[in-house]
N, C-alpha and C positions, 0 to 999 in steps of 0.2 A: 485513239482507243482509250476510253475512260475505265479506270479500274477502282474498286473499293480500296480504301486505305490499307487494309491488312494484305491484300493481294499485291499491292504496289510495293509494300515493304518487303515481300518475298523476292520480287525482282531486284530491288535495291540491294538485297543481301545475298544474292545468288553467287556462290563461289566462282562458277565459270565466268560470270559477267565481271566480277572483280579481277579475276586473273587476266581476262581479255583487256579490260581497261588499263591495268597496270602495264601490260606489254605495250599498249598503244602509247601510254605516257612515257615509257622508256624510249620508244622510237621518236616521239615528239621531242623529248629532251635532247636526244642525239642530233636531230635536225637543227634544233636551236643552238646547241653548242658549236656546231659547224659554222655558225654565223655569229659567234661571240655572245650568245644569250643563254638562258637556261629556263627550264620550266618554272622555276621559282618566280620569274618575272612575267609569267603568262598573262596575269590580270592587267598588267600595264601596257600590253601590246594593243594596237588598234585592230579593227575588224579585218582589214586587208592582210595584215601580218597573220592573224589567226587563220584566215582562209588559206594562205600560202603554206604555212607550216603544218597545218592539220589536214591538208589534202589527202584523200584516200585513207584517212585514219578515223576521222569524226565527221559528223554531218556539218557541224559548224564549231566555231571557237568556244561557244558556251558549253557545248557537250564535252569539251576537254577539261573543264574546270574540276569536276568531281563525278563519282559514279552516279549520284542522284541525277545530275544534269544529263549524264550520258544516257541513262535509262529514259528519263522523262522526255528528252529531245526525240528520241526514237519513237516513243509512244505517240507523240503529237503528230508524227507524219507516217506512222506505220501502216496506215490504210491506203496510202498512195502507192500504186503498183510500181512505178518507177523508182521511187525511193526505197521501197521494200526490196527491190532487186539489188540496189546499191548497198543497202544494209546487210543483206545476205552475203554479199561479196566481201565487205570489209569488216563486218561485225557478226560473224556466224554464231558465236555463243550468245550474244545479246538477242539475236533474232530467234534462236532456238528457244530461249527462255520466254520471249514474247509470244512465239507460236504456241508454246505449251500453255501459256496463260490464256491465250485466245481460245484454244481448244477447251480448256477448263471452263471458261465463261460460256462457250456455246453449249457445253454439256449441262451446266447449271440452268441455262435458259430453257433447254429442251426438257430437262427434268421438271422445271417449274411449270412449263406448259402442259406436260403430261399430268402432273399433280393437279393442275387446274381442271383438266378434263375429267379426271377421276372424281374430284370434289363435285364438279357439276353433275355428273351421272349419279353419284351418291345422293346429292341433294334432291335430284329429280326422282329417283326410285325410292329412297328410304324416308326422307324427310317430308316430301310432298307426294304422298301416294296418289295414284290416279283415281278419278271418280269411281271407276269400276271396283277398285280395291276397297274404297270407302263403303260402297254399297254392300260388298260381300262381308264386311265385318260385322 
């Protein structure tokens, strides 16, 4: 799902998304500490370790790095029905924000197409009068 920069910034800054990300990082850190590690070393772990520790928390290890990656990772795959279902399961606040943004984008697209039709009708009726109207003038 492609979003304009300003709408993307809204998702990156959404309080519910930040809270959800924080809770996930706390759980991730707990899992890491049980294995003698911590979230502070997350960037030094390999992809396999990322997958193991972030299972059912994040889509992948990169999504666990920060809120921006958390949101952007979900947006990249949010149109896939299977992954959407997974995201709704383990990231409900993020998906609620993405669904709201998707609805907003659809509304803007519908509004744009309605405005286009209105402009077209206006141009046809007002700016380009029919030959009969020209003869009556």
